[in-house]
N, CA, C, O and the ligand as a Tripos MOL2 file, in Angstrom:
@<TRIPOS>MOLECULE
protein
  289   287    73     0     0
PROTEIN
NO_CHARGES

@<TRIPOS>ATOM
      1 N         -59.4070   37.8450  -69.6290 N.3       1 MET1
      2 CA        -58.4380   38.5940  -70.3880 C.3       1 MET1
      3 C         -58.9600   40.0130  -70.5460 C.2       1 MET1
      4 O         -60.1190   40.2260  -70.9020 O.2       1 MET1
      5 N         -58.1030   40.9670  -70.2810 N.am      2 ARG2
      6 CA        -58.5290   42.3590  -70.3400 C.3       2 ARG2
      7 C         -57.8920   43.0380  -71.5410 C.2       2 ARG2
      8 O         -56.6770   42.9910  -71.7310 O.2       2 ARG2
      9 N         -58.7290   43.6630  -72.3400 N.am      3 GLU3
     10 CA        -58.2400   44.3950  -73.5030 C.3       3 GLU3
     11 C         -58.3610   45.8840  -73.2110 C.2       3 GLU3
     12 O         -59.3640   46.3550  -72.6750 O.2       3 GLU3
     13 N         -57.3250   46.5980  -73.5750 N.am      4 TYR4
     14 CA        -57.2900   48.0350  -73.3230 C.3       4 TYR4
     15 C         -57.1690   48.7820  -74.6380 C.2       4 TYR4
     16 O         -56.6030   48.2730  -75.6060 O.2       4 TYR4
     17 N         -57.6990   49.9760  -74.6640 N.am      5 LYS5
     18 CA        -57.4820   50.8480  -75.8120 C.3       5 LYS5
     19 C         -56.7530   52.0980  -75.3070 C.2       5 LYS5
     20 O         -56.8910   52.4910  -74.1480 O.2       5 LYS5
     21 N         -55.9880   52.7000  -76.1910 N.am      6 VAL6
     22 CA        -55.2240   53.8990  -75.8250 C.3       6 VAL6
     23 C         -56.0120   55.1130  -76.2800 C.2       6 VAL6
     24 O         -56.3910   55.2200  -77.4460 O.2       6 VAL6
     25 N         -56.2560   56.0220  -75.3570 N.am      7 THR7
     26 CA        -57.0110   57.2270  -75.6870 C.3       7 THR7
     27 C         -56.1050   58.2640  -76.3450 C.2       7 THR7
     28 O         -54.8930   58.0750  -76.4470 O.2       7 THR7
     29 N         -56.7050   59.3400  -76.7800 N.am      8 MET8
     30 CA        -55.9450   60.4430  -77.3790 C.3       8 MET8
     31 C         -54.9290   61.0020  -76.3810 C.2       8 MET8
     32 O         -53.8830   61.5210  -76.7710 O.2       8 MET8
     33 N         -55.2490   60.8900  -75.0990 N.am      9 GLN9
     34 CA        -54.3330   61.3700  -74.0480 C.3       9 GLN9
     35 C         -53.3000   60.2980  -73.6730 C.2       9 GLN9
     36 O         -52.5810   60.4330  -72.6830 O.2       9 GLN9
     37 N         -53.2420   59.2450  -74.4740 N.am     10 GLU10
     38 CA        -52.3130   58.1390  -74.2800 C.3      10 GLU10
     39 C         -52.5050   57.4340  -72.9380 C.2      10 GLU10
     40 O         -51.5480   56.9860  -72.3070 O.2      10 GLU10
     41 N         -53.7650   57.3510  -72.5220 N.am     11 GLU11
     42 CA        -54.1020   56.5920  -71.3240 C.3      11 GLU11
     43 C         -54.6490   55.2320  -71.7620 C.2      11 GLU11
     44 O         -55.3690   55.1330  -72.7560 O.2      11 GLU11
     45 N         -54.3020   54.1950  -71.0140 N.am     12 ASN12
     46 CA        -54.8640   52.8820  -71.2720 C.3      12 ASN12
     47 C         -56.2090   52.7760  -70.5650 C.2      12 ASN12
     48 O         -56.2890   52.8970  -69.3420 O.2      12 ASN12
     49 N         -57.2560   52.5500  -71.3340 N.am     13 VAL13
     50 CA        -58.6040   52.4400  -70.7790 C.3      13 VAL13
     51 C         -59.1300   51.0430  -71.0780 C.2      13 VAL13
     52 O         -59.0250   50.5560  -72.2040 O.2      13 VAL13
     53 N         -59.6920   50.4070  -70.0650 N.am     14 LEU14
     54 CA        -60.2490   49.0640  -70.2330 C.3      14 LEU14
     55 C         -61.3800   49.1140  -71.2580 C.2      14 LEU14
     56 O         -62.3430   49.8590  -71.0810 O.2      14 LEU14
     57 N         -61.2680   48.3270  -72.3250 N.am     15 SER15
     58 CA        -62.3160   48.3610  -73.3430 C.3      15 SER15
     59 C         -63.2580   47.1640  -73.2100 C.2      15 SER15
     60 O         -64.4680   47.3180  -73.3770 O.2      15 SER15
     61 N         -62.7270   45.9690  -72.9120 N.am     16 ARG16
     62 CA        -63.6120   44.8380  -72.6770 C.3      16 ARG16
     63 C         -62.8720   43.7410  -71.9370 C.2      16 ARG16
     64 O         -61.6420   43.6830  -71.9230 O.2      16 ARG16
     65 N         -63.6570   42.8770  -71.3250 N.am     17 ILE17
     66 CA        -63.1240   41.7400  -70.5780 C.3      17 ILE17
     67 C         -63.6790   40.4790  -71.2040 C.2      17 ILE17
     68 O         -64.8880   40.3550  -71.3940 O.2      17 ILE17
     69 N         -62.7920   39.5300  -71.5280 N.am     18 LEU18
     70 CA        -63.2080   38.2390  -72.0660 C.3      18 LEU18
     71 C         -62.9080   37.1620  -71.0400 C.2      18 LEU18
     72 O         -61.8640   37.1960  -70.3900 O.2      18 LEU18
     73 N         -63.8130   36.2090  -70.8920 N.am     19 CYS19
     74 CA        -63.5870   35.0800  -69.9980 C.3      19 CYS19
     75 C         -62.5080   34.1870  -70.6050 C.2      19 CYS19
     76 O         -62.6350   33.7500  -71.7490 O.2      19 CYS19
     77 N         -61.4470   33.9140  -69.8470 N.am     20 ASN20
     78 CA        -60.3870   33.0420  -70.3390 C.3      20 ASN20
     79 C         -60.8790   31.5990  -70.4870 C.2      20 ASN20
     80 O         -60.3050   30.8320  -71.2600 O.2      20 ASN20
     81 N         -61.9160   31.2280  -69.7700 N.am     21 GLY21
     82 CA        -62.4030   29.8580  -69.8130 C.3      21 GLY21
     83 C         -63.2070   29.5560  -71.0670 C.2      21 GLY21
     84 O         -62.9610   28.5420  -71.7200 O.2      21 GLY21
     85 N         -64.1620   30.4090  -71.4180 N.am     22 CYS22
     86 CA        -65.0790   30.1200  -72.5230 C.3      22 CYS22
     87 C         -65.0140   31.1480  -73.6440 C.2      22 CYS22
     88 O         -65.6070   30.9390  -74.7020 O.2      22 CYS22
     89 N         -64.3110   32.2450  -73.4350 N.am     23 GLY23
     90 CA        -64.1680   33.2650  -74.4690 C.3      23 GLY23
     91 C         -65.2970   34.2770  -74.5150 C.2      23 GLY23
     92 O         -65.2530   35.2300  -75.2930 O.2      23 GLY23
     93 N         -66.3060   34.0730  -73.6880 N.am     24 LYS24
     94 CA        -67.4600   34.9720  -73.6760 C.3      24 LYS24
     95 C         -67.0580   36.3550  -73.1630 C.2      24 LYS24
     96 O         -66.2170   36.4770  -72.2720 O.2      24 LYS24
     97 N         -67.6670   37.3950  -73.7360 N.am     25 GLU25
     98 CA        -67.3950   38.7310  -73.2470 C.3      25 GLU25
     99 C         -68.1340   38.9500  -71.9400 C.2      25 GLU25
    100 O         -69.3080   38.6040  -71.8080 O.2      25 GLU25
    101 N         -67.4400   39.5220  -70.9880 N.am     26 ILE26
    102 CA        -68.0280   39.8210  -69.6820 C.3      26 ILE26
    103 C         -68.2760   41.3190  -69.6340 C.2      26 ILE26
    104 O         -67.3520   42.1170  -69.7960 O.2      26 ILE26
    105 N         -69.4910   41.6820  -69.4180 N.am     27 SER27
    106 CA        -69.8070   43.1030  -69.3100 C.3      27 SER27
    107 C         -69.3110   43.6070  -67.9590 C.2      27 SER27
    108 O         -69.8070   43.1660  -66.9220 O.2      27 SER27
    109 N         -68.3480   44.5160  -67.9500 N.am     28 PRO28
    110 CA        -67.7540   44.9270  -66.6800 C.3      28 PRO28
    111 C         -68.7130   45.6560  -65.7660 C.2      28 PRO28
    112 O         -68.5190   45.6640  -64.5510 O.2      28 PRO28
    113 N         -69.7480   46.2710  -66.3230 N.am     29 ASP29
    114 CA        -70.6550   47.0270  -65.4670 C.3      29 ASP29
    115 C         -71.8930   46.2400  -65.0490 C.2      29 ASP29
    116 O         -72.6340   46.6780  -64.1690 O.2      29 ASP29
    117 N         -72.1290   45.0650  -65.6790 N.am     30 ARG30
    118 CA        -73.3550   44.3260  -65.3440 C.3      30 ARG30
    119 C         -73.1120   42.9370  -64.7750 C.2      30 ARG30
    120 O         -73.9480   42.4290  -64.0280 O.2      30 ARG30
    121 N         -71.9920   42.3130  -65.1100 N.am     31 ALA31
    122 CA        -71.7700   40.9500  -64.6460 C.3      31 ALA31
    123 C         -70.5470   40.8850  -63.7360 C.2      31 ALA31
    124 O         -69.4410   41.2530  -64.1310 O.2      31 ALA31
    125 N         -70.7640   40.4170  -62.5290 N.am     32 ASP32
    126 CA        -69.6340   40.2210  -61.6330 C.3      32 ASP32
    127 C         -68.8470   39.0150  -62.1300 C.2      32 ASP32
    128 O         -69.4140   38.1060  -62.7360 O.2      32 ASP32
    129 N         -67.5680   39.0060  -61.8790 N.am     33 HIS33
    130 CA        -66.7410   37.9160  -62.3660 C.3      33 HIS33
    131 C         -65.5010   37.8000  -61.4890 C.2      33 HIS33
    132 O         -65.2670   38.6240  -60.6040 O.2      33 HIS33
    133 N         -64.7020   36.7480  -61.7550 N.am     34 PHE34
    134 CA        -63.4840   36.5230  -60.9940 C.3      34 PHE34
    135 C         -62.2910   37.0410  -61.7750 C.2      34 PHE34
    136 O         -62.1560   36.7710  -62.9690 O.2      34 PHE34
    137 N         -61.4220   37.7890  -61.0990 N.am     35 HIS35
    138 CA        -60.1700   38.2360  -61.7110 C.3      35 HIS35
    139 C         -59.0260   37.7540  -60.8280 C.2      35 HIS35
    140 O         -58.9990   38.0400  -59.6310 O.2      35 HIS35
    141 N         -58.0810   37.0240  -61.4140 N.am     36 GLY36
    142 CA        -56.9410   36.5250  -60.6610 C.3      36 GLY36
    143 C         -55.6380   37.0660  -61.2100 C.2      36 GLY36
    144 O         -55.4700   37.2010  -62.4210 O.2      36 GLY36
    145 N         -54.7150   37.3750  -60.3070 N.am     37 GLU37
    146 CA        -53.3770   37.8320  -60.6970 C.3      37 GLU37
    147 C         -52.3530   37.1150  -59.8310 C.2      37 GLU37
    148 O         -52.5670   36.9110  -58.6360 O.2      37 GLU37
    149 N         -51.2400   36.7360  -60.4440 N.am     38 LYS38
    150 CA        -50.1840   36.0610  -59.6930 C.3      38 LYS38
    151 C         -48.8290   36.3980  -60.2980 C.2      38 LYS38
    152 O         -48.6220   36.2490  -61.5020 O.2      38 LYS38
    153 N         -47.9170   36.8490  -59.4620 N.am     39 THR39
    154 CA        -46.5210   36.9910  -59.8640 C.3      39 THR39
    155 C         -45.7680   35.8520  -59.1890 C.2      39 THR39
    156 O         -45.7000   35.7680  -57.9630 O.2      39 THR39
    157 N         -45.2060   34.9770  -60.0200 N.am     40 TRP40
    158 CA        -44.5360   33.7750  -59.4920 C.3      40 TRP40
    159 C         -43.1790   34.1340  -58.9170 C.2      40 TRP40
    160 O         -42.4570   34.9630  -59.4720 O.2      40 TRP40
    161 N         -42.8440   33.5170  -57.8250 N.am     41 GLY41
    162 CA        -41.6230   33.8270  -57.1070 C.3      41 GLY41
    163 C         -40.4250   32.9980  -57.5500 C.2      41 GLY41
    164 O         -40.5170   32.1230  -58.4110 O.2      41 GLY41
    165 N         -39.3320   33.3060  -56.9390 N.am     42 TYR42
    166 CA        -38.0430   32.6930  -57.2690 C.3      42 TYR42
    167 C         -38.0450   31.1760  -57.1120 C.2      42 TYR42
    168 O         -37.3950   30.4690  -57.8820 O.2      42 TYR42
    169 N         -38.7710   30.6790  -56.1230 N.am     43 PHE43
    170 CA        -38.7360   29.2440  -55.8410 C.3      43 PHE43
    171 C         -39.8240   28.4740  -56.5910 C.2      43 PHE43
    172 O         -40.2420   27.4020  -56.1550 O.2      43 PHE43
    173 N         -40.2690   29.0100  -57.6900 N.am     44 SER44
    174 CA        -41.2220   28.2940  -58.5330 C.3      44 SER44
    175 C         -40.5560   27.9960  -59.8830 C.2      44 SER44
    176 O         -39.4540   28.4620  -60.1700 O.2      44 SER44
    177 N         -41.2490   27.2200  -60.6860 N.am     45 GLU45
    178 CA        -40.7600   26.9240  -62.0430 C.3      45 GLU45
    179 C         -41.0000   28.1070  -62.9860 C.2      45 GLU45
    180 O         -40.5280   28.1060  -64.1230 O.2      45 GLU45
    181 N         -41.7360   29.1150  -62.5050 N.am     46 LYS46
    182 CA        -42.1370   30.2370  -63.3610 C.3      46 LYS46
    183 C         -41.5260   31.5440  -62.8690 C.2      46 LYS46
    184 O         -42.1640   32.5920  -62.9660 O.2      46 LYS46
    185 N         -40.3660   31.5070  -62.3690 N.am     47 ASP47
    186 CA        -39.6810   32.6280  -61.7280 C.3      47 ASP47
    187 C         -39.9600   33.9760  -62.4060 C.2      47 ASP47
    188 O         -39.5510   34.2080  -63.5430 O.2      47 ASP47
    189 N         -40.6460   34.8380  -61.7020 N.am     48 GLY48
    190 CA        -40.8820   36.1990  -62.1680 C.3      48 GLY48
    191 C         -42.0240   36.3640  -63.1480 C.2      48 GLY48
    192 O         -42.3570   37.4900  -63.5170 O.2      48 GLY48
    193 N         -42.6390   35.2550  -63.5840 N.am     49 ARG49
    194 CA        -43.7100   35.3670  -64.5690 C.3      49 ARG49
    195 C         -44.9600   35.9670  -63.9260 C.2      49 ARG49
    196 O         -45.3150   35.6350  -62.7940 O.2      49 ARG49
    197 N         -45.6130   36.8470  -64.6640 N.am     50 GLN50
    198 CA        -46.8490   37.4510  -64.1720 C.3      50 GLN50
    199 C         -48.0110   36.8860  -64.9660 C.2      50 GLN50
    200 O         -48.0630   37.0200  -66.1890 O.2      50 GLN50
    201 N         -48.9410   36.2560  -64.2690 N.am     51 ASP51
    202 CA        -50.1310   35.6860  -64.8960 C.3      51 ASP51
    203 C         -51.3580   36.4500  -64.4310 C.2      51 ASP51
    204 O         -51.4210   36.9070  -63.2900 O.2      51 ASP51
    205 N         -52.3190   36.5840  -65.3090 N.am     52 SER52
    206 CA        -53.6170   37.1190  -64.8810 C.3      52 SER52
    207 C         -54.6890   36.5100  -65.7830 C.2      52 SER52
    208 O         -54.4470   36.2100  -66.9520 O.2      52 SER52
    209 N         -55.8570   36.3410  -65.2180 N.am     53 PHE53
    210 CA        -56.9740   35.8140  -66.0000 C.3      53 PHE53
    211 C         -58.2930   36.2540  -65.3880 C.2      53 PHE53
    212 O         -58.3790   36.6440  -64.2240 O.2      53 PHE53
    213 N         -59.3190   36.1710  -66.2320 N.am     54 ASP54
    214 CA        -60.6750   36.5180  -65.8170 C.3      54 ASP54
    215 C         -61.5890   35.3420  -66.1230 C.2      54 ASP54
    216 O         -61.4280   34.6760  -67.1460 O.2      54 ASP54
    217 N         -62.5250   35.0920  -65.2610 N.am     55 LEU55
    218 CA        -63.4970   34.0140  -65.4640 C.3      55 LEU55
    219 C         -64.9110   34.5350  -65.2370 C.2      55 LEU55
    220 O         -65.1700   35.2830  -64.2940 O.2      55 LEU55
    221 N         -65.8280   34.1230  -66.1280 N.am     56 CYS56
    222 CA        -67.2350   34.4310  -65.8920 C.3      56 CYS56
    223 C         -67.7170   33.5480  -64.7250 C.2      56 CYS56
    224 O         -67.0110   32.6380  -64.2900 O.2      56 CYS56
    225 N         -68.9030   33.8300  -64.2410 N.am     57 GLU57
    226 CA        -69.3820   33.0950  -63.0710 C.3      57 GLU57
    227 C         -69.5480   31.5970  -63.3710 C.2      57 GLU57
    228 O         -69.2660   30.7650  -62.5090 O.2      57 GLU57
    229 N         -70.0030   31.2460  -64.5800 N.am     58 ASP58
    230 CA        -70.1740   29.8260  -64.9320 C.3      58 ASP58
    231 C         -68.8360   29.0880  -64.9120 C.2      58 ASP58
    232 O         -68.7460   27.9860  -64.3690 O.2      58 ASP58
    233 N         -67.7850   29.6910  -65.5050 N.am     59 CYS59
    234 CA        -66.4750   29.0440  -65.5450 C.3      59 CYS59
    235 C         -65.8460   28.9940  -64.1530 C.2      59 CYS59
    236 O         -65.1360   28.0450  -63.8210 O.2      59 CYS59
    237 N         -66.1040   30.0020  -63.3560 N.am     60 TYR60
    238 CA        -65.6370   29.9950  -61.9730 C.3      60 TYR60
    239 C         -66.2590   28.8180  -61.2190 C.2      60 TYR60
    240 O         -65.5740   28.1280  -60.4640 O.2      60 TYR60
    241 N         -67.5430   28.5970  -61.4260 N.am     61 ASP61
    242 CA        -68.2300   27.4810  -60.7580 C.3      61 ASP61
    243 C         -67.6570   26.1410  -61.2180 C.2      61 ASP61
    244 O         -67.4690   25.2350  -60.4070 O.2      61 ASP61
    245 N         -67.3770   26.0120  -62.5340 N.am     62 LYS62
    246 CA        -66.8010   24.7600  -63.0480 C.3      62 LYS62
    247 C         -65.4230   24.5040  -62.4360 C.2      62 LYS62
    248 O         -65.1000   23.3720  -62.0760 O.2      62 LYS62
    249 N         -64.6220   25.5450  -62.3210 N.am     63 LEU63
    250 CA        -63.2740   25.3970  -61.7580 C.3      63 LEU63
    251 C         -63.3350   25.0010  -60.2810 C.2      63 LEU63
    252 O         -62.6480   24.0720  -59.8570 O.2      63 LEU63
    253 N         -64.1390   25.6890  -59.5200 N.am     64 THR64
    254 CA        -64.1280   25.4710  -58.0730 C.3      64 THR64
    255 C         -64.8540   24.1960  -57.6570 C.2      64 THR64
    256 O         -64.6610   23.7180  -56.5380 O.2      64 THR64
    257 N         -65.7000   23.6260  -58.5520 N.am     65 GLU65
    258 CA        -66.3890   22.3930  -58.1600 C.3      65 GLU65
    259 C         -65.4170   21.2190  -58.0410 C.2      65 GLU65
    260 O         -65.7470   20.2030  -57.4290 O.2      65 GLU65
    261 N         -64.2180   21.3500  -58.6210 N.am     66 TYR66
    262 CA        -63.2260   20.2780  -58.5240 C.3      66 TYR66
    263 C         -62.3590   20.3790  -57.2840 C.2      66 TYR66
    264 O         -61.5330   19.5000  -57.0400 O.2      66 TYR66
    265 N         -62.5270   21.4250  -56.4990 N.am     67 PHE67
    266 CA        -61.7510   21.5670  -55.2730 C.3      67 PHE67
    267 C         -62.0360   20.4060  -54.3340 C.2      67 PHE67
    268 O         -63.1940   20.0720  -54.0830 O.2      67 PHE67
    269 N         -60.9890   19.7980  -53.8200 N.am     68 GLU68
    270 CA        -61.1630   18.7260  -52.8290 C.3      68 GLU68
    271 C         -61.7540   19.2930  -51.5370 C.2      68 GLU68
    272 O         -62.6320   18.6920  -50.9180 O.2      68 GLU68
    273 N         -61.2530   20.4570  -51.1530 N.am     69 ILE69
    274 CA        -61.7790   21.1440  -49.9660 C.3      69 ILE69
    275 C         -62.6610   22.2840  -50.4800 C.2      69 ILE69
    276 O         -62.1890   23.2020  -51.1500 O.2      69 ILE69
    277 N         -63.9010   22.2040  -50.1630 N.am     70 LYS70
    278 CA        -64.8490   23.1910  -50.6810 C.3      70 LYS70
    279 C         -64.6540   24.5460  -50.0060 C.2      70 LYS70
    280 O         -64.2470   24.6340  -48.8480 O.2      70 LYS70
    281 N         -64.9530   25.5860  -50.7600 N.am     71 MET71
    282 CA        -64.8480   26.9370  -50.2140 C.3      71 MET71
    283 C         -65.9280   27.1530  -49.1710 C.2      71 MET71
    284 O         -66.9790   26.5120  -49.2060 O.2      71 MET71
    285 N         -65.6680   28.0430  -48.2620 N.am     72 LYS72
    286 CA        -66.6860   28.3880  -47.2470 C.3      72 LYS72
    287 C         -67.4510   29.5950  -47.7190 C.2      72 LYS72
    288 O         -68.3560   30.0630  -47.0260 O.2      72 LYS72
    289 ZN        -66.5830   31.6380  -69.0170 Zn       73 ZN73
@<TRIPOS>BOND
     1     1     2 1
     2     2     3 1
     3     3     4 2
     4     3     5 am
     5     5     6 1
     6     6     7 1
     7     7     8 2
     8     7     9 am
     9     9    10 1
    10    10    11 1
    11    11    12 2
    12    11    13 am
    13    13    14 1
    14    14    15 1
    15    15    16 2
    16    15    17 am
    17    17    18 1
    18    18    19 1
    19    19    20 2
    20    19    21 am
    21    21    22 1
    22    22    23 1
    23    23    24 2
    24    23    25 am
    25    25    26 1
    26    26    27 1
    27    27    28 2
    28    27    29 am
    29    29    30 1
    30    30    31 1
    31    31    32 2
    32    31    33 am
    33    33    34 1
    34    34    35 1
    35    35    36 2
    36    35    37 am
    37    37    38 1
    38    38    39 1
    39    39    40 2
    40    39    41 am
    41    41    42 1
    42    42    43 1
    43    43    44 2
    44    43    45 am
    45    45    46 1
    46    46    47 1
    47    47    48 2
    48    47    49 am
    49    49    50 1
    50    50    51 1
    51    51    52 2
    52    51    53 am
    53    53    54 1
    54    54    55 1
    55    55    56 2
    56    55    57 am
    57    57    58 1
    58    58    59 1
    59    59    60 2
    60    59    61 am
    61    61    62 1
    62    62    63 1
    63    63    64 2
    64    63    65 am
    65    65    66 1
    66    66    67 1
    67    67    68 2
    68    67    69 am
    69    69    70 1
    70    70    71 1
    71    71    72 2
    72    71    73 am
    73    73    74 1
    74    74    75 1
    75    75    76 2
    76    75    77 am
    77    77    78 1
    78    78    79 1
    79    79    80 2
    80    79    81 am
    81    81    82 1
    82    82    83 1
    83    83    84 2
    84    83    85 am
    85    85    86 1
    86    86    87 1
    87    87    88 2
    88    87    89 am
    89    89    90 1
    90    90    91 1
    91    91    92 2
    92    91    93 am
    93    93    94 1
    94    94    95 1
    95    95    96 2
    96    95    97 am
    97    97    98 1
    98    98    99 1
    99    99   100 2
   100    99   101 am
   101   101   102 1
   102   102   103 1
   103   103   104 2
   104   103   105 am
   105   105   106 1
   106   106   107 1
   107   107   108 2
   108   107   109 am
   109   109   110 1
   110   110   111 1
   111   111   112 2
   112   111   113 am
   113   113   114 1
   114   114   115 1
   115   115   116 2
   116   115   117 am
   117   117   118 1
   118   118   119 1
   119   119   120 2
   120   119   121 am
   121   121   122 1
   122   122   123 1
   123   123   124 2
   124   123   125 am
   125   125   126 1
   126   126   127 1
   127   127   128 2
   128   127   129 am
   129   129   130 1
   130   130   131 1
   131   131   132 2
   132   131   133 am
   133   133   134 1
   134   134   135 1
   135   135   136 2
   136   135   137 am
   137   137   138 1
   138   138   139 1
   139   139   140 2
   140   139   141 am
   141   141   142 1
   142   142   143 1
   143   143   144 2
   144   143   145 am
   145   145   146 1
   146   146   147 1
   147   147   148 2
   148   147   149 am
   149   149   150 1
   150   150   151 1
   151   151   152 2
   152   151   153 am
   153   153   154 1
   154   154   155 1
   155   155   156 2
   156   155   157 am
   157   157   158 1
   158   158   159 1
   159   159   160 2
   160   159   161 am
   161   161   162 1
   162   162   163 1
   163   163   164 2
   164   163   165 am
   165   165   166 1
   166   166   167 1
   167   167   168 2
   168   167   169 am
   169   169   170 1
   170   170   171 1
   171   171   172 2
   172   171   173 am
   173   173   174 1
   174   174   175 1
   175   175   176 2
   176   175   177 am
   177   177   178 1
   178   178   179 1
   179   179   180 2
   180   179   181 am
   181   181   182 1
   182   182   183 1
   183   183   184 2
   184   183   185 am
   185   185   186 1
   186   186   187 1
   187   187   188 2
   188   187   189 am
   189   189   190 1
   190   190   191 1
   191   191   192 2
   192   191   193 am
   193   193   194 1
   194   194   195 1
   195   195   196 2
   196   195   197 am
   197   197   198 1
   198   198   199 1
   199   199   200 2
   200   199   201 am
   201   201   202 1
   202   202   203 1
   203   203   204 2
   204   203   205 am
   205   205   206 1
   206   206   207 1
   207   207   208 2
   208   207   209 am
   209   209   210 1
   210   210   211 1
   211   211   212 2
   212   211   213 am
   213   213   214 1
   214   214   215 1
   215   215   216 2
   216   215   217 am
   217   217   218 1
   218   218   219 1
   219   219   220 2
   220   219   221 am
   221   221   222 1
   222   222   223 1
   223   223   224 2
   224   223   225 am
   225   225   226 1
   226   226   227 1
   227   227   228 2
   228   227   229 am
   229   229   230 1
   230   230   231 1
   231   231   232 2
   232   231   233 am
   233   233   234 1
   234   234   235 1
   235   235   236 2
   236   235   237 am
   237   237   238 1
   238   238   239 1
   239   239   240 2
   240   239   241 am
   241   241   242 1
   242   242   243 1
   243   243   244 2
   244   243   245 am
   245   245   246 1
   246   246   247 1
   247   247   248 2
   248   247   249 am
   249   249   250 1
   250   250   251 1
   251   251   252 2
   252   251   253 am
   253   253   254 1
   254   254   255 1
   255   255   256 2
   256   255   257 am
   257   257   258 1
   258   258   259 1
   259   259   260 2
   260   259   261 am
   261   261   262 1
   262   262   263 1
   263   263   264 2
   264   263   265 am
   265   265   266 1
   266   266   267 1
   267   267   268 2
   268   267   269 am
   269   269   270 1
   270   270   271 1
   271   271   272 2
   272   271   273 am
   273   273   274 1
   274   274   275 1
   275   275   276 2
   276   275   277 am
   277   277   278 1
   278   278   279 1
   279   279   280 2
   280   279   281 am
   281   281   282 1
   282   282   283 1
   283   283   284 2
   284   283   285 am
   285   285   286 1
   286   286   287 1
   287   287   288 2
@<TRIPOS>SUBSTRUCTURE
     1 MET1         2 RESIDUE 1 A MET
     2 ARG2         6 RESIDUE 1 A ARG
     3 GLU3        10 RESIDUE 1 A GLU
     4 TYR4        14 RESIDUE 1 A TYR
     5 LYS5        18 RESIDUE 1 A LYS
     6 VAL6        22 RESIDUE 1 A VAL
     7 THR7        26 RESIDUE 1 A THR
     8 MET8        30 RESIDUE 1 A MET
     9 GLN9        34 RESIDUE 1 A GLN
    10 GLU10       38 RESIDUE 1 A GLU
    11 GLU11       42 RESIDUE 1 A GLU
    12 ASN12       46 RESIDUE 1 A ASN
    13 VAL13       50 RESIDUE 1 A VAL
    14 LEU14       54 RESIDUE 1 A LEU
    15 SER15       58 RESIDUE 1 A SER
    16 ARG16       62 RESIDUE 1 A ARG
    17 ILE17       66 RESIDUE 1 A ILE
    18 LEU18       70 RESIDUE 1 A LEU
    19 CYS19       74 RESIDUE 1 A CYS
    20 ASN20       78 RESIDUE 1 A ASN
    21 GLY21       82 RESIDUE 1 A GLY
    22 CYS22       86 RESIDUE 1 A CYS
    23 GLY23       90 RESIDUE 1 A GLY
    24 LYS24       94 RESIDUE 1 A LYS
    25 GLU25       98 RESIDUE 1 A GLU
    26 ILE26      102 RESIDUE 1 A ILE
    27 SER27      106 RESIDUE 1 A SER
    28 PRO28      110 RESIDUE 1 A PRO
    29 ASP29      114 RESIDUE 1 A ASP
    30 ARG30      118 RESIDUE 1 A ARG
    31 ALA31      122 RESIDUE 1 A ALA
    32 ASP32      126 RESIDUE 1 A ASP
    33 HIS33      130 RESIDUE 1 A HIS
    34 PHE34      134 RESIDUE 1 A PHE
    35 HIS35      138 RESIDUE 1 A HIS
    36 GLY36      142 RESIDUE 1 A GLY
    37 GLU37      146 RESIDUE 1 A GLU
    38 LYS38      150 RESIDUE 1 A LYS
    39 THR39      154 RESIDUE 1 A THR
    40 TRP40      158 RESIDUE 1 A TRP
    41 GLY41      162 RESIDUE 1 A GLY
    42 TYR42      166 RESIDUE 1 A TYR
    43 PHE43      170 RESIDUE 1 A PHE
    44 SER44      174 RESIDUE 1 A SER
    45 GLU45      178 RESIDUE 1 A GLU
    46 LYS46      182 RESIDUE 1 A LYS
    47 ASP47      186 RESIDUE 1 A ASP
    48 GLY48      190 RESIDUE 1 A GLY
    49 ARG49      194 RESIDUE 1 A ARG
    50 GLN50      198 RESIDUE 1 A GLN
    51 ASP51      202 RESIDUE 1 A ASP
    52 SER52      206 RESIDUE 1 A SER
    53 PHE53      210 RESIDUE 1 A PHE
    54 ASP54      214 RESIDUE 1 A ASP
    55 LEU55      218 RESIDUE 1 A LEU
    56 CYS56      222 RESIDUE 1 A CYS
    57 GLU57      226 RESIDUE 1 A GLU
    58 ASP58      230 RESIDUE 1 A ASP
    59 CYS59      234 RESIDUE 1 A CYS
    60 TYR60      238 RESIDUE 1 A TYR
    61 ASP61      242 RESIDUE 1 A ASP
    62 LYS62      246 RESIDUE 1 A LYS
    63 LEU63      250 RESIDUE 1 A LEU
    64 THR64      254 RESIDUE 1 A THR
    65 GLU65      258 RESIDUE 1 A GLU
    66 TYR66      262 RESIDUE 1 A TYR
    67 PHE67      266 RESIDUE 1 A PHE
    68 GLU68      270 RESIDUE 1 A GLU
    69 ILE69      274 RESIDUE 1 A ILE
    70 LYS70      278 RESIDUE 1 A LYS
    71 MET71      282 RESIDUE 1 A MET
    72 LYS72      286 RESIDUE 1 A LYS
    73 ZN73       289 GROUP 0 **** ****
């Protein structure tokens, strides 16, 4: 989850990133992490919905270990 703050110039600036899996803060400059974005299409149950999430490396590993077909 990405939180933004609005500057005096009314620009949205990324202030912090939280892992959607565990809630831990991810330091954007020191810890690499996974960011996913998806806009669901017409032929889905979520027509037009925009989803995005961030995962720390530990939560990414937990998610991907359940894949039936392992990543290369
Ligand atoms: Zn996490």
